[in-house]
N, C-alpha and C positions, 0 to 999 in steps of 0.2 A: 795391402800388396793386390792386385788386380790378374783376380784369376780367369783361366781362358771362357767359362761359364759369365760372366761378364762383357765379355769382347763380346759374344755368343748374345744373350740377354739384347742388348743394343740394336744390334745387328735387326735379332727376330722384331723389334718398334722398327725399328728405319725401312725393313723389309714389309713390313703393317702399312704403315705411316703412304710411302711411294705408293699400295698396292692400293688405297683408299682415290686417292687423287686422281690413278689413273682409270679407277670404279665409276668414279664419280661423276672424271671427266662436261669441267665447265665449259675451261677452252683448250685450247692448243699448245701455251705456256703452262697449265696447269699439269698437263701429260707425262708436259716432257721433263718439266723440274722433277715428275714420279718415279720417273722412268732414270731418270740421277737420283735418285735415295733408294730405289732398287738393286742401281752398280756401285753404291756405293758399300748396302750392308753386304753385299757377296765382296766388293774389296778387301772390309775389316774381316770377310771373315778369311780370305784372302793371311792380310796381313796378321788375324791373331792366330792360326793354324802354324805360319812360316816362324810365330815366334813359338811358337808351343815345340816346337821338331827345334831343335838348338842346331842343331848336328846339318839341315838343308838350308840356307835363303831362298831355298825358291818361290815359294812360296811371296816373298817382299817381289822378286823377282816379274813375277811374273801377274802381282799388283799395281808394277809402274805401266807395266804390258796396260791395262787396263783401265787407267786413267788418266792413259796417251790415244786408245782408244774412242774413250767415253768424253771427251776435251774434243777432237774430231766431228764424231757425233752430231755435240747438243752441235760444233760448229755449223753442218749440214743439216739439219732439222730446222735451229734460226734461218737460214739461208731461205728453206721449203715455205715455216709460217709468213715473212715477211714475205714474199712472193705471191702465196693465198692469200691472205691480206689485201695487198694491194689491187688482187681482180676480184674479191668479194667483198670486202672490207666488214670482214667477222673473220674471229679470229675460231671461234665455235663448235664444234664437231657436227652437232647435227643439223645445223644451217647451212654446210657444204655439203651438197651432196652430188653435185654433175661435177669435175673436175677433166671434163671435155671440154677443148675451144668449142666453140661455134659459129 
């Protein structure tokens, strides 16, 4: 049987991998994937604690809202990344230092 600790260990692993991807920041897509992994770790915690409390389903309902919010955020972030690439021809955050129009 899978215990709550097993879910939390997987969640911590997802969070650490996402944090490493954000800190190493090779390109904007990698940063976006790192943010998504951190959000997935939080959603996994919500579902795990919701399953642990069998009386109340609020964890699963809150996780559903978090999934919808993550999908919307990803769509907006990808649109921004595409516009930045169109203007600067790179998605490396270190090479993009001026976002004002000239």
